[in-house]
C-alpha positions in Angstrom: 70.0 93.1 120.3 73.5 91.9 121.5 75.9 91.2 118.4 79.3 90.0 118.5 81.9 90.3 115.3 84.6 88.0 115.3 87.8 89.3 113.0 91.2 88.2 112.8 92.1 92.0 113.8 90.7 95.4 113.4 94.1 97.0 112.1 93.8 99.7 109.6 96.0 98.3 106.8 93.3 98.5 103.7 91.8 94.9 104.5 88.4 94.7 103.0 87.0 92.3 105.7 88.0 94.2 108.6 86.8 97.4 107.0 83.5 95.8 106.3 83.2 94.2 109.9 83.8 97.7 111.5 81.5 99.6 109.2 78.8 97.1 110.5 79.7 97.4 113.9 79.6 101.0 114.0 76.2 101.7 112.1 74.7 98.6 114.4 75.9 100.6 117.5 74.4 103.6 116.3 71.2 102.2 115.6 71.1 101.1 119.3 72.2 97.7 119.5 74.6 96.6 121.8 77.9 95.6 119.8 81.1 94.0 120.4 84.2 92.8 118.2 86.8 89.8 119.2 89.9 90.6 117.6 93.6 90.7 118.0 93.2 94.5 117.9 94.5 97.2 116.1 94.1 100.9 114.9 90.2 100.9 114.7 89.7 100.3 118.5 89.8 104.0 118.8 86.8 104.2 116.5 84.9 101.3 117.9 85.3 102.7 121.4 83.6 106.2 120.2 80.7 104.3 119.1 80.4 102.6 122.4 81.8 99.1 121.1 83.6 96.9 123.2 86.8 95.1 122.2 87.6 91.9 123.6 91.0 91.0 122.7 91.0 87.3 120.6 94.6 86.1 119.1 93.4 83.6 116.5 96.9 82.8 115.4 96.7 79.1 113.8 99.4 77.3 116.0 98.1 74.3 118.1 98.7 75.9 121.4 97.3 79.1 120.5 94.2 77.6 118.9 93.3 76.2 122.5 94.0 79.4 124.1 91.7 81.0 121.5 88.9 78.5 122.2 89.0 79.1 126.1 89.3 82.7 125.5 86.3 82.8 123.1 84.3 81.0 125.5 84.7 83.6 128.4 83.9 86.2 126.1 80.8 84.3 125.3 79.8 84.3 128.8 80.8 87.7 129.6 78.6 89.1 126.5 76.0 86.7 126.1 75.4 87.8 122.5 72.2 86.7 120.7 73.9 87.0 117.4 77.7 86.0 116.6 78.7 87.1 113.0 82.3 85.7 111.9 84.1 87.3 109.0 87.3 84.9 108.6 87.2 81.1 108.9 89.0 80.4 112.4 86.2 82.7 113.8 83.5 80.8 111.9 85.0 77.8 113.6 85.0 79.0 117.0 81.4 80.4 116.6 80.0 76.7 115.7 81.8 74.9 118.4 79.9 76.8 120.9 76.8 77.6 119.4 74.7 74.7 120.5 75.4 75.1 124.3 75.6 78.8 124.4 72.2 79.2 122.1 73.2 82.1 120.1 72.4 82.6 116.3 75.3 82.2 114.1 76.3 84.2 110.6 78.9 83.8 108.9 80.2 86.0 105.8 82.0 84.7 102.8 84.4 87.8 101.9 87.0 85.7 99.9 85.7 82.8 97.9 89.0 81.8 95.8 90.4 79.8 99.0 88.6 76.4 99.2 88.5 76.6 102.6 85.8 79.5 102.6 83.4 76.3 102.5 83.8 76.4 106.4 81.5 79.3 106.6 79.0 77.0 105.6 78.8 76.4 109.4 76.6 79.5 110.0 73.1 79.1 110.4 73.0 81.8 107.8 75.9 82.6 105.3 75.8 85.9 103.9 77.8 86.2 100.6 79.1 89.4 99.0 77.8 88.9 95.4 75.8 86.9 93.4 79.0 85.2 91.9 80.3 84.1 95.4 77.2 83.0 96.1 76.7 80.6 93.3 80.4 79.3 94.1 79.6 78.5 97.4 76.4 76.8 96.3 78.3 74.9 94.2 80.8 74.0 96.9 78.1 72.4 98.7 76.1 75.0 100.9 72.6 75.2 101.0 70.9 77.4 98.7 68.4 77.9 101.8 71.3 79.3 103.7 72.8 81.5 101.3 71.8 85.5 101.4 73.4 88.0 99.4 74.2 91.1 100.5 76.7 93.1 98.4 79.5 95.1 99.5 79.4 99.0 99.8 81.4 101.5 101.5 80.3 104.9 100.5 79.4 106.7 103.7 81.4 104.6 105.7 82.0 105.6 109.6 85.6 105.2 109.2 85.7 108.0 106.7 83.5 110.4 108.5 85.6 112.0 111.1 89.0 112.5 108.7 89.3 115.7 106.9 88.3 116.4 103.3 91.4 114.7 101.2 92.5 117.0 98.4 93.9 115.4 95.1 97.2 114.2 94.9 99.4 116.2 92.4 99.9 113.3 89.9 101.0 113.4 86.5 98.5 113.2 83.9 96.9 111.4 82.1 97.2 109.4 85.5 96.3 105.7 85.4 96.0 104.2 88.9 95.0 101.0 90.7 94.7 100.7 94.6 95.4 96.9 95.5 97.4 94.8 97.4 100.7 93.9 95.8 99.4 90.3 94.5 100.2 88.7 90.8 96.5 87.4 91.7 95.2 91.2 91.7 96.5 91.4 88.0 99.2 94.2 88.8 101.8 92.2 86.2 99.3 92.4 83.5 98.5 96.3 84.2 102.5 96.8 84.2 102.8 95.1 80.6 99.5 96.8 79.4 100.9 100.1 80.3 104.4 99.3 78.7 102.6 98.5 75.5 101.0 102.2 75.2 103.7 104.1 77.0 105.7 105.2 74.1 102.7 106.2 72.0 101.4 108.3 75.0 104.7 109.7 76.8 102.7 112.0 79.3 101.1 108.9 80.6 102.0 107.6 84.2 101.0 104.4 86.1 100.4 104.7 89.8 100.5 101.5 92.1 98.9 102.2 95.4 99.1 99.4 97.9 101.8 96.6 99.4 101.9 93.3 99.4 104.4 90.2 99.1 104.9 90.2 95.1 106.0 94.0 95.5 109.6 93.2 94.7 108.9 91.1 91.9 106.7 93.6 90.4 108.9 96.3 90.9 111.6 94.1 88.9 108.8 93.5 86.1 108.8 97.4 86.2 112.5 98.0 85.6 112.4 95.4 82.7 109.7 97.7 80.8 111.9 100.7 80.0 109.5 103.0 81.2 110.2 102.4 85.2 110.4 106.3 85.7 106.9 106.3 84.8 105.6 103.4 86.9 105.1 104.7 90.6 105.0 102.3 93.4 103.3 104.3 96.3 102.8 101.9 99.1 100.0 101.4 101.3 97.8 105.0 101.7 95.5 105.2 104.7 93.6 107.6 102.5 93.9 106.1 98.9 90.8 108.5 97.7 93.5 111.3 97.3 95.0 109.2 94.5 91.6 108.3 93.4 90.6 112.0 92.8 93.1 113.0 90.8 92.9 109.9 88.5 92.0 109.6 84.9 91.2 105.9 85.0 91.3 103.4 87.7 92.1 99.7 87.0 91.4 96.6 88.9 92.0 93.4 86.7 92.1 90.6 89.3 92.1 87.2 88.3 89.5 86.8 91.0 87.8 89.1 93.2 84.8 88.7 95.4 83.6 92.1 95.7 86.2 94.8 95.9 85.3 97.8 98.2 87.8 100.0 96.3 85.2 100.3 93.2 82.5 101.9 94.8 85.1 104.5 95.8 86.6 105.0 92.3 82.9 105.3 91.2 82.0 108.0 93.5 85.1 110.3 92.6 84.2 109.7 88.7 87.1 107.7 87.6 86.7 106.1 84.3 87.1 102.4 85.4 88.6 99.3 83.6 87.8 96.0 85.6 88.2 92.4 84.9 85.3 90.1 84.1 85.4 87.9 87.0 83.4 87.3 90.0 82.0 90.3 91.8 83.7 92.8 89.7 80.6 93.1 86.9 78.0 93.3 89.6 80.2 96.3 91.2 80.3 97.9 87.6 76.4 97.3 86.9 77.6 94.6 84.4 79.4 96.9 82.3 77.3 99.8 82.4 79.8 101.8 85.0 83.0 100.3 83.4 84.5 98.7 80.9 85.1 94.8 81.4 87.9 92.9 80.0 89.3 89.4 80.3 91.6 88.8 83.3 95.2 87.8 82.4 94.7 89.7 79.1 97.4 92.6 78.8 96.6 92.9 75.2 93.1 93.6 75.6 93.9 95.7 78.5 96.5 98.1 76.4 94.2 98.5 73.5 91.2 99.6 75.9 93.4 102.0 77.4 94.5 103.3 74.2 90.9 104.0 73.3 90.4 105.9 75.9 93.6 107.8 76.2 92.7 108.5 72.4 89.3 109.6 72.6 88.8 112.5 75.6 85.2 112.4 74.7 84.8 108.8 75.3 86.8 108.9 78.4 84.4 111.7 79.8 81.3 109.4 79.0 82.9 106.8 81.0 83.9 109.1 84.2 80.0 110.2 84.1 78.9 106.5 83.7 81.0 105.3 86.8 79.5 108.1 88.9 75.8 107.0 88.0 73.5 104.8 90.0 75.6 104.9 93.9 73.0 104.6 96.2 73.1 100.8 96.5 77.0 101.1 97.1 76.6 102.9 100.2 77.4 101.4 103.9 74.0 102.1 105.1 72.4 99.7 102.8 74.7 96.9 103.8 73.8 97.4 107.5 70.0 97.3 106.7 69.9 94.3 104.7 72.8 92.6 107.3 70.2 93.6 110.1 67.5 91.9 107.9 69.0 88.7 108.1 69.6 89.0 111.7 66.0 89.6 112.2 65.4 86.2 110.4 67.1 84.3 113.1 65.9 86.4 116.2 62.7 87.5 114.8 61.4 88.6 118.1 63.7 91.5 118.1 62.0 93.1 114.8 58.9 93.7 116.9 60.9 95.0 119.7 59.8 91.9 122.1 62.0 89.7 123.8 60.8 86.3 124.8 63.2 83.5 124.7 66.9 82.2 124.5 69.7 84.4 124.9 67.8 87.7 123.8 68.3 90.5 126.3 67.2 94.1 126.3 
């Protein structure tokens, strides 16, 4: 099967959408499919090349002139690669794929990775719409995407091809107890509430430290907020880390209290290393935590409940250890190989001849 993925870029900057697209492309190529990615490029091009994946340069920047250029460039890519499946992971790519699907006769799959933007409904242009959690599927249905189009393929990142060539990392020398988040520095990720929650328990637990791993546009205001707590020496802004696992390995408690979050890839990683996890009870986070069996769910935008939960865990080593053990159970469904298999099953719905090893019509080429 000839599969073309469209992504804005393939940069190694911790973008979950890019990471999922790269994982899928690598595993599909390893499975014997002819795979390409169209994007503005980035560090993952080297990894893609090692899997025999062709990269086509496609700048999808949203200016009037560039969109015209991107449309022409995309058409040239389609003519050169002749895909059976085009899989769009972001909205501009979805529109480009839809414009030419009728004349070029390929099947079009779109994945909704982030549902908080109203414009995510454009992904409904796909013949089939993959959603990364049940919660996202429900939301897209409410926004008018027909249920018959929607397929749920929950995120999973364990065993990612992106990590296979990296050296085994060691835990960071953090101070304990270590409370950590790995996230873009956005207010919507609940970083402000995490800082407030930490400040509420910091005096009672003078050895506790908070580690904020990631970068983003709200970092400066969050640093100012941390300064005003009086505990700034124990709140560490670590910036973007290409290998955040070293922080997770050294952490006692992992916290992700986003206001909305479709299906965060970092939760499987935190579960794999056995962190006790606190997550907000929104969108795909409960699903990633086995509906509260693998982590404690708290309301979003509620620093008081978060502080009380942190206090409970830090005050009771046995409870902390129990939640660490719970997090590390039932990990099989969180691996990238399962995402690959389920995504391929969606493709086979659209080009069923490939399931049986036949190529009979359309653009299907061996």
